[in-house]
C-alpha positions as CSV (number, residue, x, y, z in Angstrom):
1,M,53.1,36.2,103.8
2,D,52.7,37.7,107.2
3,D,49.5,39.5,108.3
4,K,50.4,42.5,106.6
5,V,48.7,42.7,103.3
6,G,51.0,42.9,100.4
7,M,54.2,42.9,102.4
8,P,56.7,39.7,101.9
9,S,57.9,37.8,104.8
10,S,61.4,38.1,105.5
11,L,63.7,36.1,103.2
12,N,64.8,32.8,104.5
13,A,66.0,29.4,103.3
14,I,62.6,28.0,102.0
15,N,60.5,31.3,100.8
16,Y,63.1,32.8,98.0
17,A,60.4,32.4,94.9
18,T,57.4,34.0,96.8
19,W,59.8,36.6,98.5
20,K,61.3,37.6,95.1
21,T,57.8,38.1,93.3
22,C,56.5,40.4,96.1
23,M,60.0,42.0,96.2
24,E,59.6,43.2,92.3
25,D,56.3,44.4,93.0
26,I,57.3,46.4,95.6
27,F,60.5,47.9,93.4
28,Y,57.9,48.8,90.9
29,V,55.5,50.5,92.9
30,K,58.2,52.7,94.5
31,D,60.0,53.2,91.1
32,L,63.2,51.6,92.5
33,Y,63.4,48.8,89.7
34,E,65.9,50.6,87.5
35,P,69.0,49.6,89.8
36,I,67.7,46.0,89.9
37,L,67.6,45.6,86.2
38,R,70.8,47.7,85.3
39,E,74.2,47.3,86.4
40,N,75.6,50.4,85.0
41,I,74.3,54.0,85.3
42,P,71.8,54.6,82.2
43,S,72.8,57.4,79.8
44,G,71.3,60.8,80.8
45,V,71.1,59.9,84.8
46,V,73.4,61.9,87.1
47,A,75.8,59.7,88.9
48,K,74.9,61.2,92.2
49,E,71.0,60.5,91.6
50,W,71.8,56.8,90.5
51,E,74.0,56.1,93.5
52,I,71.0,57.5,95.7
53,L,68.3,55.4,93.9
54,N,70.6,52.3,94.1
55,R,70.9,52.7,97.8
56,K,67.3,53.0,98.1
57,A,66.9,49.8,96.3
58,V,69.4,48.0,98.7
59,G,67.7,49.3,101.7
60,T,64.5,48.2,100.6
61,I,65.9,44.7,100.1
62,R,67.7,44.8,103.6
63,Q,64.1,45.6,105.3
64,F,62.9,42.3,104.2
65,V,65.5,39.7,104.7
66,G,65.8,37.5,107.8
67,L,69.3,37.6,110.2
68,S,70.2,34.4,108.9
69,V,70.2,36.0,105.4
70,F,71.5,39.5,106.3
71,Q,74.7,38.2,107.2
72,H,75.2,37.3,103.5
73,I,74.4,40.7,102.1
74,A,75.4,43.3,104.7
75,N,78.3,44.1,102.7
76,E,76.6,44.8,99.5
77,H,76.2,48.2,98.1
78,N,74.6,47.3,94.6
79,A,71.0,46.1,94.0
80,F,71.8,44.7,90.6
81,Y,71.5,41.1,90.5
């Protein structure tokens, strides 16, 4: 972790397990967890709202990856793992 309390370090080649745990917490705190758990739009959810929620989750992931990893996810637009 950096000196920012509760914020993960950028993902790199050696810190995936810690980074993943911190990111899951961030997704739940920010109510962005649905797109990482569901590949398809849940019933009753408007497609445009789902697209926006998914892009927010992707943007959150991109904020916490190092440059060496970013090149591998730069073209991803789906947060589902």
